[in-house]
PyMOL Python script that loads the backbone (N, CA, C, O; Angstrom):
from pymol import cmd

cmd.read_pdbstr("""\
ATOM      1  N   MET A   1     -77.123-132.256 -94.505  1.00  0.00           N
ATOM      2  CA  MET A   1     -78.523-131.890 -94.299  1.00  0.00           C
ATOM      3  C   MET A   1     -78.580-130.392 -93.884  1.00  0.00           C
ATOM      4  O   MET A   1     -77.874-129.954 -92.975  1.00  0.00           O
ATOM      5  N   ASN A   2     -79.435-129.642 -94.579  1.00  0.00           N
ATOM      6  CA  ASN A   2     -79.567-128.251 -94.169  1.00  0.00           C
ATOM      7  C   ASN A   2     -80.567-128.108 -93.075  1.00  0.00           C
ATOM      8  O   ASN A   2     -81.214-129.079 -92.682  1.00  0.00           O
ATOM      9  N   ASN A   3     -80.709-126.882 -92.564  1.00  0.00           N
ATOM     10  CA  ASN A   3     -81.507-126.633 -91.393  1.00  0.00           C
ATOM     11  C   ASN A   3     -82.988-127.012 -91.585  1.00  0.00           C
ATOM     12  O   ASN A   3     -83.591-127.651 -90.724  1.00  0.00           O
ATOM     13  N   ILE A   4     -83.572-126.597 -92.755  1.00  0.00           N
ATOM     14  CA  ILE A   4     -84.960-126.897 -92.899  1.00  0.00           C
ATOM     15  C   ILE A   4     -85.255-128.412 -93.045  1.00  0.00           C
ATOM     16  O   ILE A   4     -86.333-128.877 -92.675  1.00  0.00           O
ATOM     17  N   ASP A   5     -84.284-129.165 -93.589  1.00  0.00           N
ATOM     18  CA  ASP A   5     -84.453-130.593 -93.585  1.00  0.00           C
ATOM     19  C   ASP A   5     -84.529-131.142 -92.200  1.00  0.00           C
ATOM     20  O   ASP A   5     -85.349-132.019 -91.926  1.00  0.00           O
ATOM     21  N   HIS A   6     -83.686-130.648 -91.305  1.00  0.00           N
ATOM     22  CA  HIS A   6     -83.668-131.068 -89.912  1.00  0.00           C
ATOM     23  C   HIS A   6     -85.027-130.717 -89.275  1.00  0.00           C
ATOM     24  O   HIS A   6     -85.621-131.559 -88.602  1.00  0.00           O
ATOM     25  N   LEU A   7     -85.522-129.486 -89.481  1.00  0.00           N
ATOM     26  CA  LEU A   7     -86.774-129.086 -88.889  1.00  0.00           C
ATOM     27  C   LEU A   7     -87.956-129.876 -89.432  1.00  0.00           C
ATOM     28  O   LEU A   7     -88.908-130.149 -88.701  1.00  0.00           O
ATOM     29  N   ILE A   8     -87.904-130.241 -90.693  1.00  0.00           N
ATOM     30  CA  ILE A   8     -88.960-131.105 -91.225  1.00  0.00           C
ATOM     31  C   ILE A   8     -88.956-132.472 -90.571  1.00  0.00           C
ATOM     32  O   ILE A   8     -90.009-133.022 -90.251  1.00  0.00           O
ATOM     33  N   LYS A   9     -87.753-133.021 -90.373  1.00  0.00           N
ATOM     34  CA  LYS A   9     -87.669-134.325 -89.720  1.00  0.00           C
ATOM     35  C   LYS A   9     -88.206-134.228 -88.305  1.00  0.00           C
ATOM     36  O   LYS A   9     -88.929-135.120 -87.861  1.00  0.00           O
ATOM     37  N   LEU A  10     -87.877-133.191 -87.603  1.00  0.00           N
ATOM     38  CA  LEU A  10     -88.406-132.997 -86.221  1.00  0.00           C
ATOM     39  C   LEU A  10     -89.916-132.936 -86.233  1.00  0.00           C
ATOM     40  O   LEU A  10     -90.595-133.631 -85.478  1.00  0.00           O
ATOM     41  N   ALA A  11     -90.436-132.071 -87.128  1.00  0.00           N
ATOM     42  CA  ALA A  11     -91.898-131.885 -87.227  1.00  0.00           C
ATOM     43  C   ALA A  11     -92.596-133.199 -87.549  1.00  0.00           C
ATOM     44  O   ALA A  11     -93.623-133.514 -86.948  1.00  0.00           O
ATOM     45  N   ASN A  12     -92.048-133.978 -88.500  1.00  0.00           N
ATOM     46  CA  ASN A  12     -92.619-135.206 -88.826  1.00  0.00           C
ATOM     47  C   ASN A  12     -92.594-136.248 -87.717  1.00  0.00           C
ATOM     48  O   ASN A  12     -93.504-137.069 -87.598  1.00  0.00           O
ATOM     49  N   ARG A  13     -91.550-136.205 -86.915  1.00  0.00           N
ATOM     50  CA  ARG A  13     -91.509-137.125 -85.730  1.00  0.00           C
ATOM     51  C   ARG A  13     -92.625-136.698 -84.753  1.00  0.00           C
ATOM     52  O   ARG A  13     -93.358-137.541 -84.234  1.00  0.00           O
ATOM     53  N   ILE A  14     -92.739-135.428 -84.520  1.00  0.00           N
ATOM     54  CA  ILE A  14     -93.816-134.981 -83.631  1.00  0.00           C
ATOM     55  C   ILE A  14     -95.180-135.339 -84.241  1.00  0.00           C
ATOM     56  O   ILE A  14     -96.076-135.758 -83.508  1.00  0.00           O
ATOM     57  N   GLY A  15     -95.357-135.192 -85.520  1.00  0.00           N
ATOM     58  CA  GLY A  15     -96.561-135.572 -86.208  1.00  0.00           C
ATOM     59  C   GLY A  15     -96.862-137.064 -86.042  1.00  0.00           C
ATOM     60  O   GLY A  15     -98.002-137.457 -85.795  1.00  0.00           O
ATOM     61  N   ASP A  16     -95.809-137.890 -86.184  1.00  0.00           N
ATOM     62  CA  ASP A  16     -96.010-139.348 -86.027  1.00  0.00           C
ATOM     63  C   ASP A  16     -96.545-139.668 -84.675  1.00  0.00           C
ATOM     64  O   ASP A  16     -97.453-140.491 -84.559  1.00  0.00           O
ATOM     65  N   PHE A  17     -96.025-139.054 -83.636  1.00  0.00           N
ATOM     66  CA  PHE A  17     -96.481-139.275 -82.315  1.00  0.00           C
ATOM     67  C   PHE A  17     -97.971-138.892 -82.116  1.00  0.00           C
ATOM     68  O   PHE A  17     -98.774-139.686 -81.626  1.00  0.00           O
ATOM     69  N   PHE A  18     -98.293-137.685 -82.503  1.00  0.00           N
ATOM     70  CA  PHE A  18     -99.684-137.182 -82.310  1.00  0.00           C
ATOM     71  C   PHE A  18    -100.672-137.761 -83.254  1.00  0.00           C
ATOM     72  O   PHE A  18    -101.867-137.696 -82.966  1.00  0.00           O
ATOM     73  N   GLU A  19    -100.259-138.351 -84.416  1.00  0.00           N
ATOM     74  CA  GLU A  19    -101.151-138.947 -85.369  1.00  0.00           C
ATOM     75  C   GLU A  19    -101.744-140.201 -84.759  1.00  0.00           C
ATOM     76  O   GLU A  19    -102.798-140.646 -85.213  1.00  0.00           O
ATOM     77  N   ALA A  20    -101.131-140.778 -83.775  1.00  0.00           N
ATOM     78  CA  ALA A  20    -101.628-141.997 -83.130  1.00  0.00           C
ATOM     79  C   ALA A  20    -102.819-141.749 -82.262  1.00  0.00           C
ATOM     80  O   ALA A  20    -103.497-142.695 -81.860  1.00  0.00           O
ATOM     81  N   LEU A  21    -103.095-140.508 -81.959  1.00  0.00           N
ATOM     82  CA  LEU A  21    -104.242-140.187 -81.083  1.00  0.00           C
ATOM     83  C   LEU A  21    -105.547-140.479 -81.878  1.00  0.00           C
ATOM     84  O   LEU A  21    -105.630-140.212 -83.077  1.00  0.00           O
ATOM     85  N   PRO A  22    -106.514-141.011 -81.203  1.00  0.00           N
ATOM     86  CA  PRO A  22    -107.810-141.344 -81.898  1.00  0.00           C
ATOM     87  C   PRO A  22    -108.531-140.090 -82.407  1.00  0.00           C
ATOM     88  O   PRO A  22    -109.228-140.124 -83.421  1.00  0.00           O
ATOM     89  N   ASP A  23    -108.347-138.995 -81.685  1.00  0.00           N
ATOM     90  CA  ASP A  23    -109.050-137.768 -82.073  1.00  0.00           C
ATOM     91  C   ASP A  23    -108.121-136.904 -82.921  1.00  0.00           C
ATOM     92  O   ASP A  23    -107.163-136.348 -82.384  1.00  0.00           O
ATOM     93  N   ARG A  24    -108.361-136.772 -84.191  1.00  0.00           N
ATOM     94  CA  ARG A  24    -107.425-136.055 -85.147  1.00  0.00           C
ATOM     95  C   ARG A  24    -107.246-134.608 -84.771  1.00  0.00           C
ATOM     96  O   ARG A  24    -106.145-134.070 -84.883  1.00  0.00           O
ATOM     97  N   GLU A  25    -108.336-133.950 -84.315  1.00  0.00           N
ATOM     98  CA  GLU A  25    -108.280-132.527 -83.916  1.00  0.00           C
ATOM     99  C   GLU A  25    -107.339-132.347 -82.729  1.00  0.00           C
ATOM    100  O   GLU A  25    -106.571-131.388 -82.653  1.00  0.00           O
ATOM    101  N   GLU A  26    -107.428-133.316 -81.793  1.00  0.00           N
ATOM    102  CA  GLU A  26    -106.566-133.284 -80.623  1.00  0.00           C
ATOM    103  C   GLU A  26    -105.128-133.472 -81.039  1.00  0.00           C
ATOM    104  O   GLU A  26    -104.227-132.829 -80.500  1.00  0.00           O
ATOM    105  N   GLY A  27    -104.910-134.363 -82.010  1.00  0.00           N
ATOM    106  CA  GLY A  27    -103.528-134.554 -82.519  1.00  0.00           C
ATOM    107  C   GLY A  27    -102.983-133.324 -83.202  1.00  0.00           C
ATOM    108  O   GLY A  27    -101.823-132.969 -82.993  1.00  0.00           O
ATOM    109  N   LEU A  28    -103.794-132.657 -84.020  1.00  0.00           N
ATOM    110  CA  LEU A  28    -103.331-131.425 -84.661  1.00  0.00           C
ATOM    111  C   LEU A  28    -103.020-130.352 -83.671  1.00  0.00           C
ATOM    112  O   LEU A  28    -102.026-129.644 -83.834  1.00  0.00           O
ATOM    113  N   ALA A  29    -103.846-130.191 -82.620  1.00  0.00           N
ATOM    114  CA  ALA A  29    -103.590-129.231 -81.620  1.00  0.00           C
ATOM    115  C   ALA A  29    -102.314-129.572 -80.834  1.00  0.00           C
ATOM    116  O   ALA A  29    -101.529-128.689 -80.488  1.00  0.00           O
ATOM    117  N   GLY A  30    -102.128-130.867 -80.562  1.00  0.00           N
ATOM    118  CA  GLY A  30    -100.925-131.368 -79.844  1.00  0.00           C
ATOM    119  C   GLY A  30     -99.632-131.072 -80.611  1.00  0.00           C
ATOM    120  O   GLY A  30     -98.617-130.723 -80.008  1.00  0.00           O
ATOM    121  N   ILE A  31     -99.668-131.206 -81.887  1.00  0.00           N
ATOM    122  CA  ILE A  31     -98.459-130.921 -82.683  1.00  0.00           C
ATOM    123  C   ILE A  31     -98.154-129.418 -82.556  1.00  0.00           C
ATOM    124  O   ILE A  31     -97.016-129.058 -82.255  1.00  0.00           O
ATOM    125  N   ALA A  32     -99.130-128.542 -82.775  1.00  0.00           N
ATOM    126  CA  ALA A  32     -98.933-127.133 -82.686  1.00  0.00           C
ATOM    127  C   ALA A  32     -98.458-126.683 -81.295  1.00  0.00           C
ATOM    128  O   ALA A  32     -97.579-125.830 -81.175  1.00  0.00           O
ATOM    129  N   ASN A  33     -99.049-127.267 -80.255  1.00  0.00           N
ATOM    130  CA  ASN A  33     -98.681-126.865 -78.887  1.00  0.00           C
ATOM    131  C   ASN A  33     -97.269-127.368 -78.636  1.00  0.00           C
ATOM    132  O   ASN A  33     -96.482-126.633 -78.040  1.00  0.00           O
ATOM    133  N   HIS A  34     -96.908-128.543 -79.042  1.00  0.00           N
ATOM    134  CA  HIS A  34     -95.540-129.029 -78.815  1.00  0.00           C
ATOM    135  C   HIS A  34     -94.529-128.129 -79.504  1.00  0.00           C
ATOM    136  O   HIS A  34     -93.538-127.729 -78.894  1.00  0.00           O
ATOM    137  N   ILE A  35     -94.765-127.811 -80.747  1.00  0.00           N
ATOM    138  CA  ILE A  35     -93.830-126.904 -81.467  1.00  0.00           C
ATOM    139  C   ILE A  35     -93.743-125.541 -80.819  1.00  0.00           C
ATOM    140  O   ILE A  35     -92.662-124.961 -80.714  1.00  0.00           O
ATOM    141  N   GLN A  36     -94.873-125.033 -80.388  1.00  0.00           N
ATOM    142  CA  GLN A  36     -94.845-123.714 -79.743  1.00  0.00           C
ATOM    143  C   GLN A  36     -94.088-123.757 -78.410  1.00  0.00           C
ATOM    144  O   GLN A  36     -93.364-122.814 -78.094  1.00  0.00           O
ATOM    145  N   LYS A  37     -94.237-124.808 -77.638  1.00  0.00           N
ATOM    146  CA  LYS A  37     -93.590-124.885 -76.352  1.00  0.00           C
ATOM    147  C   LYS A  37     -92.070-125.213 -76.449  1.00  0.00           C
ATOM    148  O   LYS A  37     -91.271-124.680 -75.678  1.00  0.00           O
ATOM    149  N   PHE A  38     -91.700-126.060 -77.365  1.00  0.00           N
ATOM    150  CA  PHE A  38     -90.353-126.661 -77.309  1.00  0.00           C
ATOM    151  C   PHE A  38     -89.411-126.153 -78.416  1.00  0.00           C
ATOM    152  O   PHE A  38     -88.199-126.348 -78.320  1.00  0.00           O
ATOM    153  N   TRP A  39     -89.927-125.529 -79.425  1.00  0.00           N
ATOM    154  CA  TRP A  39     -89.034-124.999 -80.487  1.00  0.00           C
ATOM    155  C   TRP A  39     -88.712-123.590 -80.179  1.00  0.00           C
ATOM    156  O   TRP A  39     -89.594-122.827 -79.784  1.00  0.00           O
ATOM    157  N   GLU A  40     -87.481-123.211 -80.343  1.00  0.00           N
ATOM    158  CA  GLU A  40     -87.025-121.822 -80.177  1.00  0.00           C
ATOM    159  C   GLU A  40     -87.723-120.952 -81.217  1.00  0.00           C
ATOM    160  O   GLU A  40     -88.068-121.457 -82.286  1.00  0.00           O
ATOM    161  N   PRO A  41     -87.949-119.645 -80.946  1.00  0.00           N
ATOM    162  CA  PRO A  41     -88.615-118.829 -81.919  1.00  0.00           C
ATOM    163  C   PRO A  41     -87.949-118.824 -83.288  1.00  0.00           C
ATOM    164  O   PRO A  41     -88.654-118.734 -84.293  1.00  0.00           O
ATOM    165  N   ARG A  42     -86.611-118.916 -83.378  1.00  0.00           N
ATOM    166  CA  ARG A  42     -85.933-118.878 -84.637  1.00  0.00           C
ATOM    167  C   ARG A  42     -86.269-120.166 -85.457  1.00  0.00           C
ATOM    168  O   ARG A  42     -86.303-120.130 -86.687  1.00  0.00           O
ATOM    169  N   MET A  43     -86.511-121.291 -84.752  1.00  0.00           N
ATOM    170  CA  MET A  43     -86.881-122.532 -85.447  1.00  0.00           C
ATOM    171  C   MET A  43     -88.294-122.369 -86.066  1.00  0.00           C
ATOM    172  O   MET A  43     -88.544-122.732 -87.215  1.00  0.00           O
ATOM    173  N   ARG A  44     -89.196-121.806 -85.241  1.00  0.00           N
ATOM    174  CA  ARG A  44     -90.589-121.602 -85.740  1.00  0.00           C
ATOM    175  C   ARG A  44     -90.592-120.668 -86.899  1.00  0.00           C
ATOM    176  O   ARG A  44     -91.272-120.908 -87.897  1.00  0.00           O
ATOM    177  N   ILE A  45     -89.810-119.557 -86.784  1.00  0.00           N
ATOM    178  CA  ILE A  45     -89.751-118.588 -87.907  1.00  0.00           C
ATOM    179  C   ILE A  45     -89.182-119.303 -89.124  1.00  0.00           C
ATOM    180  O   ILE A  45     -89.719-119.113 -90.216  1.00  0.00           O
ATOM    181  N   ALA A  46     -88.182-120.073 -89.019  1.00  0.00           N
ATOM    182  CA  ALA A  46     -87.591-120.782 -90.200  1.00  0.00           C
ATOM    183  C   ALA A  46     -88.604-121.680 -90.873  1.00  0.00           C
ATOM    184  O   ALA A  46     -88.688-121.718 -92.100  1.00  0.00           O
ATOM    185  N   MET A  47     -89.377-122.409 -90.073  1.00  0.00           N
ATOM    186  CA  MET A  47     -90.414-123.276 -90.615  1.00  0.00           C
ATOM    187  C   MET A  47     -91.573-122.467 -91.309  1.00  0.00           C
ATOM    188  O   MET A  47     -92.058-122.839 -92.377  1.00  0.00           O
ATOM    189  N   LEU A  48     -91.967-121.393 -90.672  1.00  0.00           N
ATOM    190  CA  LEU A  48     -93.042-120.597 -91.219  1.00  0.00           C
ATOM    191  C   LEU A  48     -92.531-119.852 -92.514  1.00  0.00           C
ATOM    192  O   LEU A  48     -93.262-119.715 -93.495  1.00  0.00           O
ATOM    193  N   ASP A  49     -91.342-119.417 -92.466  1.00  0.00           N
ATOM    194  CA  ASP A  49     -90.719-118.820 -93.703  1.00  0.00           C
ATOM    195  C   ASP A  49     -90.651-119.817 -94.875  1.00  0.00           C
ATOM    196  O   ASP A  49     -90.968-119.500 -96.022  1.00  0.00           O
ATOM    197  N   PHE A  50     -90.216-121.045 -94.517  1.00  0.00           N
ATOM    198  CA  PHE A  50     -90.135-122.103 -95.534  1.00  0.00           C
ATOM    199  C   PHE A  50     -91.525-122.360 -96.124  1.00  0.00           C
ATOM    200  O   PHE A  50     -91.669-122.488 -97.340  1.00  0.00           O
ATOM    201  N   LEU A  51     -92.532-122.433 -95.277  1.00  0.00           N
ATOM    202  CA  LEU A  51     -93.946-122.660 -95.819  1.00  0.00           C
ATOM    203  C   LEU A  51     -94.470-121.493 -96.581  1.00  0.00           C
ATOM    204  O   LEU A  51     -95.372-121.675 -97.399  1.00  0.00           O
ATOM    205  N   GLU A  52     -93.981-120.325 -96.378  1.00  0.00           N
ATOM    206  CA  GLU A  52     -94.358-119.176 -97.248  1.00  0.00           C
ATOM    207  C   GLU A  52     -93.801-119.408 -98.642  1.00  0.00           C
ATOM    208  O   GLU A  52     -94.458-119.079 -99.629  1.00  0.00           O
ATOM    209  N   GLN A  53     -92.620-119.961 -98.740  1.00  0.00           N
ATOM    210  CA  GLN A  53     -92.018-120.245-100.062  1.00  0.00           C
ATOM    211  C   GLN A  53     -92.461-121.554-100.657  1.00  0.00           C
ATOM    212  O   GLN A  53     -92.554-121.682-101.878  1.00  0.00           O
ATOM    213  N   GLN A  54     -92.737-122.534 -99.812  1.00  0.00           N
ATOM    214  CA  GLN A  54     -93.143-123.876-100.248  1.00  0.00           C
ATOM    215  C   GLN A  54     -94.426-124.293 -99.536  1.00  0.00           C
ATOM    216  O   GLN A  54     -94.362-125.117 -98.624  1.00  0.00           O
ATOM    217  N   PRO A  55     -95.545-123.779 -99.899  1.00  0.00           N
ATOM    218  CA  PRO A  55     -96.768-124.090 -99.171  1.00  0.00           C
ATOM    219  C   PRO A  55     -97.148-125.560 -99.151  1.00  0.00           C
ATOM    220  O   PRO A  55     -97.967-125.964 -98.326  1.00  0.00           O
ATOM    221  N   ASP A  56     -96.579-126.372-100.032  1.00  0.00           N
ATOM    222  CA  ASP A  56     -96.837-127.768-100.010  1.00  0.00           C
ATOM    223  C   ASP A  56     -95.949-128.546 -99.009  1.00  0.00           C
ATOM    224  O   ASP A  56     -96.108-129.755 -98.840  1.00  0.00           O
ATOM    225  N   GLY A  57     -95.027-127.840 -98.361  1.00  0.00           N
ATOM    226  CA  GLY A  57     -94.128-128.448 -97.402  1.00  0.00           C
ATOM    227  C   GLY A  57     -93.044-129.329 -98.000  1.00  0.00           C
ATOM    228  O   GLY A  57     -92.414-130.099 -97.275  1.00  0.00           O
ATOM    229  N   GLN A  58     -92.814-129.238 -99.281  1.00  0.00           N
ATOM    230  CA  GLN A  58     -91.840-130.119-100.003  1.00  0.00           C
ATOM    231  C   GLN A  58     -90.511-129.357-100.160  1.00  0.00           C
ATOM    232  O   GLN A  58     -90.425-128.307-100.798  1.00  0.00           O
ATOM    233  N   ALA A  59     -89.453-129.973 -99.518  1.00  0.00           N
ATOM    234  CA  ALA A  59     -88.129-129.448 -99.743  1.00  0.00           C
ATOM    235  C   ALA A  59     -87.478-130.312-100.841  1.00  0.00           C
ATOM    236  O   ALA A  59     -88.159-131.121-101.471  1.00  0.00           O
ATOM    237  N   SER A  60     -86.239-130.154-101.060  1.00  0.00           N
ATOM    238  CA  SER A  60     -85.604-130.855-102.210  1.00  0.00           C
ATOM    239  C   SER A  60     -85.626-132.380-101.996  1.00  0.00           C
ATOM    240  O   SER A  60     -85.860-133.112-102.958  1.00  0.00           O
ATOM    241  N   THR A  61     -85.401-132.865-100.821  1.00  0.00           N
ATOM    242  CA  THR A  61     -85.296-134.342-100.621  1.00  0.00           C
ATOM    243  C   THR A  61     -86.240-134.854 -99.544  1.00  0.00           C
ATOM    244  O   THR A  61     -86.266-136.055 -99.276  1.00  0.00           O
ATOM    245  N   ILE A  62     -87.004-133.987 -98.930  1.00  0.00           N
ATOM    246  CA  ILE A  62     -87.871-134.364 -97.801  1.00  0.00           C
ATOM    247  C   ILE A  62     -89.114-133.482 -97.774  1.00  0.00           C
ATOM    248  O   ILE A  62     -89.086-132.348 -98.252  1.00  0.00           O
ATOM    249  N   ALA A  63     -90.187-133.996 -97.223  1.00  0.00           N
ATOM    250  CA  ALA A  63     -91.433-133.209 -97.169  1.00  0.00           C
ATOM    251  C   ALA A  63     -92.047-133.364 -95.782  1.00  0.00           C
ATOM    252  O   ALA A  63     -91.828-134.350 -95.078  1.00  0.00           O
ATOM    253  N   LEU A  64     -92.831-132.337 -95.420  1.00  0.00           N
ATOM    254  CA  LEU A  64     -93.633-132.428 -94.177  1.00  0.00           C
ATOM    255  C   LEU A  64     -94.694-133.447 -94.387  1.00  0.00           C
ATOM    256  O   LEU A  64     -95.278-133.524 -95.468  1.00  0.00           O
ATOM    257  N   SER A  65     -94.972-134.266 -93.342  1.00  0.00           N
ATOM    258  CA  SER A  65     -96.116-135.200 -93.457  1.00  0.00           C
ATOM    259  C   SER A  65     -97.403-134.392 -93.538  1.00  0.00           C
ATOM    260  O   SER A  65     -97.417-133.208 -93.202  1.00  0.00           O
ATOM    261  N   ASP A  66     -98.475-135.022 -93.979  1.00  0.00           N
ATOM    262  CA  ASP A  66     -99.737-134.311 -94.093  1.00  0.00           C
ATOM    263  C   ASP A  66    -100.160-133.752 -92.803  1.00  0.00           C
ATOM    264  O   ASP A  66    -100.569-132.594 -92.728  1.00  0.00           O
ATOM    265  N   ILE A  67    -100.075-134.556 -91.746  1.00  0.00           N
ATOM    266  CA  ILE A  67    -100.596-134.041 -90.446  1.00  0.00           C
ATOM    267  C   ILE A  67     -99.745-132.908 -89.902  1.00  0.00           C
ATOM    268  O   ILE A  67    -100.285-131.975 -89.309  1.00  0.00           O
ATOM    269  N   ALA A  68     -98.404-132.958 -90.087  1.00  0.00           N
ATOM    270  CA  ALA A  68     -97.544-131.950 -89.551  1.00  0.00           C
ATOM    271  C   ALA A  68     -97.788-130.611 -90.380  1.00  0.00           C
ATOM    272  O   ALA A  68     -97.840-129.516 -89.818  1.00  0.00           O
ATOM    273  N   LEU A  69     -97.927-130.766 -91.690  1.00  0.00           N
ATOM    274  CA  LEU A  69     -98.204-129.587 -92.582  1.00  0.00           C
ATOM    275  C   LEU A  69     -99.536-128.945 -92.177  1.00  0.00           C
ATOM    276  O   LEU A  69     -99.611-127.725 -92.034  1.00  0.00           O
ATOM    277  N   LEU A  70    -100.548-129.724 -91.997  1.00  0.00           N
ATOM    278  CA  LEU A  70    -101.861-129.159 -91.645  1.00  0.00           C
ATOM    279  C   LEU A  70    -101.833-128.521 -90.264  1.00  0.00           C
ATOM    280  O   LEU A  70    -102.393-127.442 -90.073  1.00  0.00           O
ATOM    281  N   ALA A  71    -101.183-129.179 -89.288  1.00  0.00           N
ATOM    282  CA  ALA A  71    -101.055-128.561 -87.944  1.00  0.00           C
ATOM    283  C   ALA A  71    -100.362-127.260 -87.948  1.00  0.00           C
ATOM    284  O   ALA A  71    -100.813-126.332 -87.278  1.00  0.00           O
ATOM    285  N   ILE A  72     -99.255-127.126 -88.686  1.00  0.00           N
ATOM    286  CA  ILE A  72     -98.485-125.887 -88.735  1.00  0.00           C
ATOM    287  C   ILE A  72     -99.185-124.826 -89.475  1.00  0.00           C
ATOM    288  O   ILE A  72     -99.198-123.689 -89.003  1.00  0.00           O
ATOM    289  N   THR A  73     -99.794-125.099 -90.636  1.00  0.00           N
ATOM    290  CA  THR A  73    -100.501-124.102 -91.435  1.00  0.00           C
ATOM    291  C   THR A  73    -101.760-123.665 -90.705  1.00  0.00           C
ATOM    292  O   THR A  73    -102.083-122.478 -90.745  1.00  0.00           O
ATOM    293  N   ARG A  74    -102.466-124.526 -90.062  1.00  0.00           N
ATOM    294  CA  ARG A  74    -103.668-124.186 -89.402  1.00  0.00           C
ATOM    295  C   ARG A  74    -103.441-123.316 -88.191  1.00  0.00           C
ATOM    296  O   ARG A  74    -104.302-122.518 -87.821  1.00  0.00           O
ATOM    297  N   ASN A  75    -102.281-123.465 -87.571  1.00  0.00           N
ATOM    298  CA  ASN A  75    -101.903-122.756 -86.348  1.00  0.00           C
ATOM    299  C   ASN A  75    -100.808-121.791 -86.521  1.00  0.00           C
ATOM    300  O   ASN A  75    -100.045-121.552 -85.586  1.00  0.00           O
ATOM    301  N   LYS A  76    -100.686-121.211 -87.693  1.00  0.00           N
ATOM    302  CA  LYS A  76     -99.619-120.288 -88.037  1.00  0.00           C
ATOM    303  C   LYS A  76     -99.546-119.112 -87.038  1.00  0.00           C
ATOM    304  O   LYS A  76     -98.456-118.750 -86.596  1.00  0.00           O
ATOM    305  N   GLU A  77    -100.648-118.544 -86.700  1.00  0.00           N
ATOM    306  CA  GLU A  77    -100.738-117.398 -85.797  1.00  0.00           C
ATOM    307  C   GLU A  77    -100.211-117.809 -84.412  1.00  0.00           C
ATOM    308  O   GLU A  77     -99.460-117.042 -83.809  1.00  0.00           O
ATOM    309  N   GLN A  78    -100.561-118.944 -83.909  1.00  0.00           N
ATOM    310  CA  GLN A  78    -100.089-119.450 -82.646  1.00  0.00           C
ATOM    311  C   GLN A  78     -98.615-119.671 -82.638  1.00  0.00           C
ATOM    312  O   GLN A  78     -97.949-119.432 -81.630  1.00  0.00           O
ATOM    313  N   LEU A  79     -98.080-120.133 -83.768  1.00  0.00           N
ATOM    314  CA  LEU A  79     -96.664-120.497 -83.844  1.00  0.00           C
ATOM    315  C   LEU A  79     -95.754-119.318 -84.151  1.00  0.00           C
ATOM    316  O   LEU A  79     -94.540-119.408 -83.966  1.00  0.00           O
ATOM    317  N   THR A  80     -96.328-118.210 -84.619  1.00  0.00           N
ATOM    318  CA  THR A  80     -95.503-117.011 -84.877  1.00  0.00           C
ATOM    319  C   THR A  80     -95.109-116.391 -83.537  1.00  0.00           C
ATOM    320  O   THR A  80     -95.973-116.100 -82.710  1.00  0.00           O
ATOM    321  N   PRO A  81     -93.798-116.186 -83.320  1.00  0.00           N
ATOM    322  CA  PRO A  81     -93.293-115.585 -82.085  1.00  0.00           C
ATOM    323  C   PRO A  81     -93.894-114.178 -81.952  1.00  0.00           C
ATOM    324  O   PRO A  81     -94.025-113.436 -82.926  1.00  0.00           O
ATOM    325  N   LYS A  82     -94.242-113.853 -80.736  1.00  0.00           N
ATOM    326  CA  LYS A  82     -94.894-112.574 -80.397  1.00  0.00           C
ATOM    327  C   LYS A  82     -93.996-111.424 -80.735  1.00  0.00           C
ATOM    328  O   LYS A  82     -94.502-110.347 -81.050  1.00  0.00           O
ATOM    329  N   THR A  83     -92.690-111.581 -80.690  1.00  0.00           N
ATOM    330  CA  THR A  83     -91.762-110.467 -80.939  1.00  0.00           C
ATOM    331  C   THR A  83     -91.530-110.236 -82.420  1.00  0.00           C
ATOM    332  O   THR A  83     -90.899-109.244 -82.787  1.00  0.00           O
ATOM    333  N   ARG A  84     -92.011-111.103 -83.273  1.00  0.00           N
ATOM    334  CA  ARG A  84     -91.804-110.959 -84.702  1.00  0.00           C
ATOM    335  C   ARG A  84     -92.808-109.925 -85.271  1.00  0.00           C
ATOM    336  O   ARG A  84     -94.013-110.012 -85.033  1.00  0.00           O
ATOM    337  N   THR A  85     -92.301-109.001 -85.987  1.00  0.00           N
ATOM    338  CA  THR A  85     -93.156-107.996 -86.622  1.00  0.00           C
ATOM    339  C   THR A  85     -93.698-108.507 -87.917  1.00  0.00           C
ATOM    340  O   THR A  85     -93.050-109.309 -88.591  1.00  0.00           O
ATOM    341  N   ALA A  86     -94.871-108.063 -88.282  1.00  0.00           N
ATOM    342  CA  ALA A  86     -95.477-108.508 -89.542  1.00  0.00           C
ATOM    343  C   ALA A  86     -94.682-107.953 -90.737  1.00  0.00           C
ATOM    344  O   ALA A  86     -94.204-106.821 -90.667  1.00  0.00           O
ATOM    345  N   PRO A  87     -94.525-108.729 -91.847  1.00  0.00           N
ATOM    346  CA  PRO A  87     -93.795-108.227 -92.994  1.00  0.00           C
ATOM    347  C   PRO A  87     -94.476-107.079 -93.666  1.00  0.00           C
ATOM    348  O   PRO A  87     -93.967-106.553 -94.656  1.00  0.00           O
TER     349      PRO A  87
END
""", "prot")
cmd.dss("prot")
cmd.show_as("cartoon", "prot")
cmd.util.cbc("prot")
cmd.orient("prot")
């Protein structure tokens, strides 16, 4: 399994947890907040770079769940490490 596959699995597990919340907006915010707090900057950069190349969140054998994809793309600015310079 390559690194992005592992990150997708992690993001989907987070998404599964927060998708159970009755308020979808709260769930989307919870996913983004969790990733921001607990993922190292290089993990967030790897996911954001992957989504630049694959906006549908589909890797070769795995894909981001709908809720995880939406949470990450909607909160891209929040998830971008502050030390990263714009391309």
